[in-house]
C-alpha positions as CSV (number, residue, x, y, z in Angstrom):
1,M,-27.8,-3.8,4.8
2,E,-27.8,-0.2,3.2
3,Q,-28.4,-0.1,-0.5
4,V,-26.5,1.8,-3.1
5,D,-26.4,2.4,-6.8
6,D,-24.1,0.2,-8.2
7,S,-26.2,-0.5,-11.7
8,A,-23.4,1.4,-13.8
9,L,-20.5,-0.7,-13.0
10,R,-22.6,-3.9,-12.3
11,N,-24.2,-3.6,-15.4
12,I,-20.6,-3.5,-17.5
13,I,-19.1,-6.1,-15.3
14,L,-22.8,-8.8,-15.7
15,G,-22.3,-7.7,-20.2
16,R,-18.4,-8.5,-20.1
17,I,-19.5,-11.7,-18.5
18,R,-22.5,-12.6,-20.9
19,E,-20.0,-11.3,-23.4
20,R,-17.1,-13.2,-22.9
21,G,-18.6,-16.3,-20.1
22,A,-17.1,-16.4,-16.2
23,I,-13.8,-13.9,-15.5
24,P,-11.3,-14.4,-12.8
25,F,-11.9,-12.7,-9.7
26,V,-9.0,-10.7,-10.4
27,D,-10.8,-9.6,-13.5
28,F,-13.9,-8.8,-11.4
29,M,-11.5,-6.8,-8.5
30,A,-9.9,-4.7,-11.0
31,A,-12.9,-3.6,-12.5
32,C,-14.6,-2.8,-9.1
33,L,-12.0,-0.9,-8.4
34,Y,-10.1,0.8,-11.4
35,E,-12.6,1.3,-14.4
36,P,-12.4,4.5,-15.7
37,G,-14.7,6.8,-13.8
38,L,-16.7,3.6,-11.9
39,G,-14.1,2.0,-9.8
40,Y,-13.4,2.5,-6.3
41,Y,-10.5,4.6,-6.5
42,T,-11.1,6.0,-10.1
43,S,-14.3,7.7,-8.9
44,P,-14.6,11.0,-7.3
45,G,-15.0,11.3,-4.0
46,R,-13.2,10.7,-0.3
47,K,-12.5,7.4,0.6
48,V,-10.1,7.7,3.6
49,G,-10.6,9.3,6.9
50,A,-13.6,10.2,9.0
51,E,-15.9,11.0,5.4
52,G,-15.1,7.6,3.6
53,D,-14.2,3.8,4.3
54,F,-11.1,2.8,6.1
55,Y,-8.4,5.1,8.5
56,T,-4.8,4.7,7.6
57,S,-2.1,6.0,9.4
58,I,-1.4,9.1,8.0
59,N,-5.4,10.0,9.3
60,V,-3.9,9.2,12.9
61,H,-1.9,12.3,13.3
62,R,1.1,14.0,11.3
63,V,4.1,12.5,13.2
64,F,3.6,9.2,11.1
65,G,4.5,11.6,8.2
66,R,7.0,13.7,9.7
67,L,9.1,9.9,10.6
68,V,8.6,9.1,6.9
69,A,10.5,12.0,6.3
70,R,13.4,11.7,8.7
71,E,14.2,8.6,7.3
72,I,14.1,10.3,3.8
73,C,16.4,12.1,5.0
74,R,19.0,9.7,6.3
75,M,18.5,7.9,3.0
76,W,19.7,10.8,1.4
77,E,22.9,11.1,3.8
78,V,23.7,7.6,3.3
79,M,23.6,7.5,-0.4
80,G,25.9,10.3,-0.4
81,S,23.7,13.6,-0.7
82,P,23.3,13.3,-4.5
83,A,21.5,15.7,-6.5
84,P,19.2,15.6,-7.9
85,F,17.1,13.3,-5.6
86,E,13.7,12.5,-6.5
87,V,10.8,11.2,-3.7
88,V,8.1,9.4,-5.7
89,E,4.8,8.4,-3.5
90,A,2.8,5.4,-5.3
91,G,-0.5,6.2,-4.2
92,A,-0.8,9.6,-3.2
93,G,-4.4,10.3,-2.9
94,H,-5.4,13.7,-1.0
95,G,-1.7,14.5,-0.2
96,Q,-1.9,14.7,3.2
97,L,1.4,12.3,3.7
98,A,2.9,14.3,1.2
99,K,2.4,17.5,2.7
100,D,3.9,16.0,5.8
101,V,7.0,14.7,4.1
102,L,7.6,17.9,2.5
103,D,6.9,20.3,5.4
104,T,9.1,18.5,7.5
105,I,12.3,17.9,5.1
106,R,12.3,21.6,4.4
107,E,11.9,22.4,8.2
108,L,15.4,19.3,9.4
109,N,17.1,19.2,5.8
110,G,17.3,22.8,4.1
111,E,20.0,21.3,1.5
112,L,18.0,18.1,0.4
113,Y,15.0,20.4,0.3
114,A,16.3,23.1,-2.1
115,I,17.7,20.1,-4.7
116,L,14.5,17.9,-3.8
117,S,11.9,17.2,-6.8
118,F,8.7,15.1,-5.7
119,R,6.5,13.0,-7.8
120,L,3.0,11.8,-7.0
121,V,1.3,8.9,-8.5
122,E,-2.1,8.2,-8.0
123,A,-4.6,6.4,-9.9
124,E,-8.2,8.7,-9.7
125,P,-7.1,11.9,-12.4
126,S,-9.3,14.5,-10.2
127,L,-7.4,14.5,-7.4
128,A,-4.4,15.9,-9.4
129,E,-6.1,19.0,-8.6
130,V,-6.6,18.8,-5.1
131,Q,-3.4,17.9,-4.2
132,R,-2.1,21.0,-6.4
133,Q,-4.2,23.1,-4.5
134,F,-3.3,21.2,-1.2
135,L,0.4,21.6,-1.7
136,A,0.1,25.1,-3.2
137,D,3.4,25.9,-1.0
138,H,5.8,23.7,-2.6
139,L,4.4,23.4,-6.1
140,P,7.9,24.2,-7.3
141,K,9.4,20.6,-6.5
142,L,6.0,18.9,-7.5
143,S,5.6,17.1,-10.8
144,W,2.2,14.4,-11.4
145,S,2.7,10.9,-12.6
146,T,0.0,8.2,-13.8
147,P,0.6,4.7,-12.9
148,A,0.9,3.7,-16.2
149,D,3.6,5.9,-16.4
150,L,5.5,3.4,-14.3
151,A,4.1,0.4,-15.0
152,E,5.2,1.2,-18.9
153,G,9.0,2.4,-18.0
154,R,8.2,6.2,-18.3
155,L,10.2,6.7,-14.7
156,R,13.5,7.0,-13.8
157,F,14.9,8.2,-11.0
158,T,17.5,8.6,-8.3
159,G,15.8,8.4,-4.7
160,C,13.1,6.9,-2.9
161,L,9.8,5.3,-3.6
162,Y,7.9,5.0,-1.2
163,S,4.2,3.6,-0.4
164,N,1.4,3.3,2.0
165,E,-1.6,0.9,1.9
166,L,-1.5,0.3,-1.9
167,I,-0.1,-2.7,-2.2
168,D,-3.4,-4.5,-0.4
169,S,-5.6,-2.5,-3.0
170,F,-4.2,-4.7,-6.2
171,P,-6.2,-6.7,-7.7
172,V,-5.9,-10.4,-6.6
173,H,-6.3,-13.9,-8.3
174,L,-8.3,-16.0,-5.8
175,V,-7.7,-19.8,-5.9
176,E,-8.6,-22.6,-3.7
177,M,-7.5,-26.3,-3.3
178,T,-10.2,-28.7,-4.4
179,P,-9.9,-32.7,-4.5
180,E,-8.7,-32.3,-8.3
181,G,-6.2,-30.0,-7.4
182,L,-5.6,-26.0,-7.2
183,R,-8.9,-24.4,-8.8
184,E,-9.5,-20.5,-9.6
185,V,-12.4,-18.7,-8.6
186,Y,-14.0,-17.0,-11.8
187,V,-17.3,-15.1,-12.0
188,A,-20.3,-15.6,-13.7
189,A,-23.5,-14.4,-14.1
190,A,-26.9,-15.3,-12.3
191,G,-29.4,-13.1,-13.4
192,D,-28.3,-9.8,-12.5
193,R,-26.1,-11.2,-9.6
194,F,-22.9,-12.8,-9.4
195,A,-22.0,-16.1,-8.6
196,E,-18.6,-18.0,-8.1
197,T,-17.3,-21.2,-10.1
198,L,-13.9,-23.2,-9.6
199,E,-12.1,-23.8,-13.1
200,P,-8.5,-24.5,-13.5
201,P,-5.9,-22.0,-13.2
202,S,-6.0,-19.5,-16.1
203,T,-2.2,-18.7,-15.4
204,P,0.4,-21.3,-14.5
205,E,2.2,-18.8,-12.8
206,L,0.0,-19.4,-9.9
207,E,1.1,-23.1,-8.8
208,G,3.8,-21.8,-9.4
209,Y,3.9,-18.6,-7.0
210,L,3.2,-21.5,-4.6
211,A,5.7,-23.7,-4.9
212,R,8.4,-20.7,-5.0
213,L,6.9,-20.3,-1.8
214,G,7.0,-24.1,-0.7
215,V,3.1,-23.6,0.0
216,T,0.3,-26.2,-0.1
217,L,-2.4,-25.3,0.6
218,D,-5.2,-27.5,2.9
219,P,-8.1,-29.1,1.0
220,G,-11.1,-26.6,1.0
221,Q,-8.4,-23.7,1.8
222,R,-8.7,-20.3,0.0
223,A,-5.8,-17.6,-0.8
224,E,-4.7,-14.6,-2.8
225,I,-2.2,-14.3,-5.0
226,N,-0.6,-11.4,-6.0
227,L,0.6,-11.2,-9.3
228,N,0.4,-7.6,-9.6
229,A,2.4,-6.8,-7.0
230,V,5.4,-8.5,-8.7
231,R,4.7,-6.7,-11.7
232,W,4.4,-4.0,-9.9
233,L,7.7,-4.0,-8.2
234,A,9.5,-5.3,-11.5
235,S,8.1,-1.6,-12.7
236,V,9.6,0.3,-9.6
237,A,12.8,-1.7,-10.0
238,T,13.3,-0.4,-13.6
239,A,12.6,3.3,-12.7
240,L,14.6,3.6,-9.5
241,Q,18.5,3.9,-10.7
242,R,19.5,4.1,-7.4
243,G,17.9,4.4,-3.7
244,F,15.2,3.1,-1.7
245,V,11.5,1.3,-2.1
246,L,9.6,1.9,1.4
247,T,7.2,-0.2,1.5
248,I,3.9,0.3,4.4
249,D,1.4,-2.0,4.3
250,Y,-0.4,-4.3,6.6
251,G,0.7,-7.5,5.6
252,Y,2.6,-11.4,7.0
253,L,5.7,-13.6,5.5
254,A,4.3,-16.4,3.4
255,P,4.2,-19.0,6.4
256,E,2.0,-16.9,8.0
257,L,-0.2,-15.3,5.3
258,Y,-0.8,-19.2,3.8
259,G,-1.0,-21.0,6.8
260,P,-3.8,-23.0,7.7
261,M,-5.2,-20.6,10.1
262,R,-6.3,-18.7,7.1
263,R,-8.8,-20.9,5.6
264,N,-10.7,-18.0,3.7
265,G,-7.5,-15.9,3.1
266,T,-7.8,-12.4,4.2
267,L,-9.9,-10.5,1.0
268,L,-12.2,-8.3,2.8
269,C,-14.4,-5.2,2.1
270,Y,-14.8,-1.9,3.9
271,W,-17.8,0.4,3.7
272,R,-18.2,3.2,5.8
273,H,-15.7,1.9,8.5
274,T,-17.3,-1.0,8.9
275,I,-16.1,-4.7,7.5
276,E,-17.9,-6.4,4.9
277,E,-17.2,-9.8,3.7
278,D,-19.2,-10.1,0.3
279,P,-17.1,-8.4,-2.6
280,Y,-20.4,-8.9,-4.5
281,V,-22.2,-6.3,-3.2
282,R,-22.2,-2.4,-3.6
283,V,-20.0,-2.9,-6.8
284,G,-17.3,-0.4,-6.9
285,K,-18.6,1.4,-3.9
286,Q,-16.7,-0.4,-1.6
287,D,-13.1,-0.7,-0.9
288,M,-11.5,-4.4,-1.8
289,T,-8.2,-5.1,0.3
290,T,-6.0,-8.5,0.9
291,H,-2.8,-8.5,3.0
292,V,0.4,-8.4,1.3
293,D,2.7,-11.5,1.2
294,F,6.2,-9.9,2.0
295,T,8.1,-13.0,1.9
296,T,7.9,-12.6,-2.0
297,L,8.6,-8.6,-2.3
298,M,11.8,-10.0,-1.0
299,T,12.5,-12.7,-3.1
300,Q,11.3,-11.1,-6.6
301,G,13.1,-8.0,-5.2
302,E,16.9,-9.7,-5.4
303,P,17.2,-10.3,-8.6
304,L,15.5,-7.1,-10.0
305,G,18.5,-5.7,-7.7
306,L,16.6,-4.3,-4.7
307,K,18.0,-5.8,-1.8
308,K,16.0,-6.1,1.2
309,A,17.8,-3.5,3.8
310,W,15.1,-3.9,6.7
311,Y,12.1,-5.8,7.7
312,G,9.8,-5.0,10.8
313,E,6.4,-4.0,12.2
314,Q,5.5,-0.3,11.5
315,Y,6.2,0.2,15.6
316,R,9.9,-0.6,15.5
317,F,10.1,1.5,12.5
318,L,8.5,4.6,13.5
319,V,10.2,4.6,17.3
320,A,13.6,3.7,15.5
321,A,13.0,6.9,13.1
322,G,12.4,9.1,16.2
323,M,8.7,8.6,17.3
324,M,9.9,9.6,21.6
325,E,12.1,12.9,20.3
326,E,9.1,14.0,18.3
327,M,6.2,13.2,21.5
328,M,8.5,15.2,23.3
329,A,8.7,17.7,20.9
330,L,4.6,17.9,21.1
331,E,4.2,17.6,24.7
332,A,6.6,20.6,25.3
333,A,4.8,22.6,23.2
334,A,1.1,21.6,24.9
335,T,-0.2,24.1,26.8
336,T,-2.5,21.7,29.0
337,E,-2.3,18.6,31.0
338,E,-5.5,17.7,29.2
339,E,-3.6,18.2,25.5
340,R,-0.7,16.0,26.8
341,L,-3.3,12.7,27.4
342,K,-4.6,13.7,24.3
343,I,-1.2,13.6,22.8
344,R,-0.2,9.9,24.0
345,L,-3.1,8.2,23.3
346,T,-3.4,9.8,20.0
347,L,0.1,8.8,18.9
348,K,-0.4,5.4,20.7
349,K,-2.6,4.0,17.7
350,L,0.4,4.1,15.5
351,V,2.5,2.2,18.0
352,L,0.2,0.0,19.6
353,P,1.2,-4.0,19.3
354,D,-1.2,-6.7,19.7
355,G,-3.6,-5.7,17.1
356,G,-3.0,-2.4,16.5
357,M,-1.4,-0.4,13.8
358,G,1.8,-1.2,15.1
359,D,2.1,-4.5,14.8
360,T,-0.9,-5.4,11.8
361,F,1.3,-3.0,9.8
362,K,4.8,-4.1,8.3
363,V,7.4,-1.7,6.9
364,L,10.2,-3.3,4.5
365,V,13.3,-0.8,3.2
366,Q,14.9,-2.5,-0.1
367,A,18.3,-0.7,-1.3
368,K,19.3,-0.4,-5.4
369,G,23.0,0.4,-5.7
370,V,23.2,1.5,-1.9
371,E,25.8,-1.4,0.0
372,N,25.1,-1.7,3.9
373,P,22.9,1.6,4.4
374,R,23.1,2.1,8.1
375,L,18.9,3.9,8.8
376,L,17.2,5.0,11.1
377,C,15.2,1.9,11.1
378,M,18.2,-0.1,12.0
379,R,19.1,1.6,14.9
380,D,19.7,-0.3,18.2
381,W,16.5,-0.3,20.2
382,G,18.7,-0.5,23.5
383,K,20.1,2.8,23.0
384,L,16.6,4.4,22.0
385,F,15.5,4.3,25.9
């Protein structure tokens, strides 16, 4: 295993444990990902793409962003074309998806682009300048906020908030079923290393979460509980006065996510495009993710005013949003058969089922104050081909 210097953050976390005692895994994960200046997502450096540790759909082809933009245009139309209309990207990264979305709206719907405002929400402070330069030709449309602005209720808007692979990066509680009942994983210090202990749950919310879903873990089974996703959704529902929440991420409905086949849960780390199962190495230097519980996003969204408009696999969303039209336009612009073949192979990565991005990733659209919206993703598949 390649050695990296993670001593700065490692020593901070070990110091906290020695001072306070063992900490819940959720606090360890939060420090690894979001410790100011040292966490994976709050330190400078490219995380996504060939130079980073993992790929997302936006790295495959700009068509992904174009199709998201097509759906946003439809959202504006079914809402009655309100002005102002704000698009918010939560977890905006370097701004590639924002650029693809804005470029497409400007091209396809000049009326919407004229009244549009676009807000980027990102935890890593240095990315604001990167985004500002990358999105220079859209600068008059842009504004910036922090995740704290959203969490603490400082945002209010009508429009659409979307995220792509955001919720999977929220710190989670890690639990295990034992003969004594549900226990939570805590992280203790063992010299200059970390060790796990099982303790009574730090909050009754953990048992309540599973009970609400009707989930009973098997003896020895581990699982993740993402209370931060529930809190985030509540803050989004407060900020959104009317419009849509579009969530794209990898995950499952609760019966599959918490089924006995997932005995060890879904927690994984990523380092230079390889999977690492040990979260206690390369502290702050490797990504840590878990699969999203889409059942809870839907059921918890309802009392917040966020009604499920559509849920399904990414490939279904992309095809219904206009994938075939985009592919035909790209192929028509290609000058050689080799170029056309490359386009087809590239776009297949976005929609390929059976373990590809097409069915691993899910899309959830929730509506607030918009009754019976007829979105592109709801189109009849039989009429698309």
